[in-house]
C-alpha atoms as one frame of an Amber mdcrd trajectory, in Angstrom:
protein
  48.337   6.461   8.844  45.390   8.082  10.594  42.596   9.308   8.303  39.800
  11.746   9.104  36.731  11.391   6.882  34.252  14.269   6.763  30.685  14.213
   5.444  29.793  17.898   5.006  26.425  19.169   6.149  25.122  22.390   7.634
  22.850  20.816  10.234  24.869  17.615  10.761  28.518  17.260   9.722  29.637
  13.667  10.138  33.203  12.733  10.957  35.046   9.455  11.325  38.653   8.607
  12.174  40.379   5.351  11.225  43.909   4.008  11.569  45.397   2.251   8.559
  48.365  -0.106   8.748  48.857  -1.980   5.490  45.618  -3.839   4.764  44.415
  -3.456   8.376  41.844  -0.743   9.104  40.779   0.011  12.675  38.147   2.365
  14.036  39.353   5.219  16.242  36.277   7.421  16.692  33.231   8.838  14.925
  30.622  11.465  15.614  28.528  14.321  14.315  29.062  18.068  14.599  25.677
  19.788  14.970  24.511  23.331  14.323  21.179  24.854  15.291  18.800  25.795
  12.480  17.565  28.716  14.592  21.029  30.382  14.575  22.274  32.763  11.891
  24.269  31.130   9.095  27.554  32.701  10.241  27.071  31.379  13.782  26.246
  27.908  12.453  29.385  27.835  10.300  31.524  29.046  13.219  30.051  26.348
  15.458  30.847  23.637  12.892  34.350  25.056  12.483  35.034  24.971  16.221
  33.618  21.463  16.676  35.586  20.046  13.744  38.773  21.787  14.911  38.322
  20.059  18.291  38.037  16.701  16.500  41.267  17.310  14.569  43.060  18.535
  17.695  41.879  15.538  19.738  42.545  12.747  17.223  45.599  14.153  15.364
  44.930  12.668  11.890  47.672  12.514   9.239  45.314  13.355   6.390  41.665
  14.118   5.701  39.080  13.257   3.073  35.912  15.166   2.215  32.947  14.176
   0.098  32.409  16.327  -2.975  29.239  18.375  -3.173  26.467  17.223  -5.446
  24.052  19.732  -6.942  20.353  19.222  -6.290  17.267  21.084  -7.493  17.218
  23.497  -4.534  19.906  26.098  -5.301  19.732  27.659  -1.825  20.250  24.283
  -0.120  23.154  23.515  -2.471  24.779  26.852  -1.653  24.456  26.249   2.097
  25.920  22.763   1.699  28.804  24.316  -0.232  29.469  26.698   2.646  29.487
  23.812   5.126  31.827  21.945   2.790  34.151  24.957   2.837  34.380  24.555
   6.624  35.113  20.837   6.130  38.016  21.765   3.829  39.255  24.757   5.814
  39.706  23.037   9.185  42.070  20.259   7.978  43.893  22.773   5.773  44.428
  25.008   8.804  46.117  22.063  10.547  48.312  21.440   7.479  46.690  18.133
   6.530  46.627  16.877   2.946  42.995  16.549   1.826  41.446  14.121  -0.620
  38.081  14.783  -2.249  35.805  12.018  -3.486  32.507  11.853  -5.324  29.703
   9.988  -3.495  29.698   7.214  -6.114  33.470   6.709  -5.737  33.053   6.370
  -1.968  30.281   3.788  -2.329  32.268   1.848  -4.911  35.350   1.757  -2.666
  33.376   0.510   0.350  30.616  -1.631  -1.174  31.922  -2.347  -4.666  28.952
  -0.656  -6.357  28.749   3.066  -7.109  24.990   3.293  -6.593  24.780   1.312
  -3.343  22.020   2.078  -0.845  22.831   3.684   2.517  21.974   0.415   4.284
  24.569  -1.432   2.189  27.233   1.152   3.063  26.412   0.882   6.775  26.524
  -2.926   6.592  29.965  -2.860   4.963  31.269  -0.328   7.509  30.192  -2.674
  10.312  31.926  -5.598   8.556  35.160  -3.685   7.976  35.194  -2.104  11.447
  33.923  -4.868  13.765  32.318  -3.662  16.988  32.032  -0.057  15.817  29.370
   2.039  17.583  28.018   4.432  14.958  26.898   7.920  16.000  24.454   8.166
  13.086  24.043   8.100   9.315  26.356  11.083   8.811  29.184   9.393  10.724
  28.654   6.235   8.625  29.217   8.319   5.494  32.299   9.944   7.060  33.837
   6.569   7.908  33.120   5.416   4.345  34.932   8.508   3.020  37.916   7.746
   5.282  38.027   4.141   4.064  37.804   5.295   0.446  40.732   7.655   1.029
  42.790   4.917   2.663  42.319   2.686  -0.403  43.317   5.486  -2.783  46.312
   6.519  -0.643  47.596   2.945  -0.459  47.177   2.460  -4.214  49.050   5.711
  -4.854  51.859   4.695  -2.497  52.205   1.296  -4.201  52.339   2.993  -7.614
  55.022   5.454  -6.459  57.009   2.559  -4.963  56.816   0.614  -8.229  57.902
   3.673 -10.245  60.810   4.241  -7.870  61.948   0.614  -8.154  61.701   0.717
 -11.944  63.745   3.926 -12.078  66.400   2.437  -9.773  66.797  -0.601 -12.051
  67.268   1.554 -15.144  70.965   1.349 -16.100  73.060   4.446 -16.660  74.722
   4.805 -20.062  77.946   6.658 -20.794  77.352   9.693 -22.971  79.772  10.810
 -25.643  81.176  13.275 -23.093  82.022  10.521 -20.589  79.339  11.453 -18.044
  76.701   8.917 -17.007  73.251   9.583 -18.364  69.993   7.686 -18.597  68.928
   6.016 -21.794  66.675   7.919 -24.130  63.815   5.883 -25.475  63.535   5.423
 -29.249  60.278   7.369 -29.131  61.980  10.390 -27.554  64.826  10.118 -30.107
  62.349  10.069 -32.951  60.599  13.192 -31.630  63.891  15.094 -31.271
């Protein structure tokens, strides 16, 4: 599975791509999409869109993950971040990729083990988990962390679905009064009926 992690930002939008094979995670690429503060907002958003679309086209991820927006005291800055985040969601959606969304604390907890970890701790853990990685900057560190977080959640979800499927396959069929096989009804469901 190839995962694209995106750290939304209007000036700097970080991205990171990892390959996941069972418990093994390997670095593919990382970088930062930039927009110029001197440009109009629409031009900046278009630039980010085009740059991120090139990343998706080049690296062909199977899924994407985006950090959720947090609200700060500056409403205008929060709104602009939300617009950049819309680009981060729109590009993978345009390519038909499933997208996971994660709160910053969930990302830190998945990578470091602590929801309120410092940026230096996150970077240290990224370097440990992806040996030899050359990081493009702080925004790409966050994007790789988001990708790793998504890989953990995707693998957990797959294991859960596998376990549910195995449990359902082991469930014996019971003959109904009409002679057709049926599944057993639990005593709780019978009591509710």
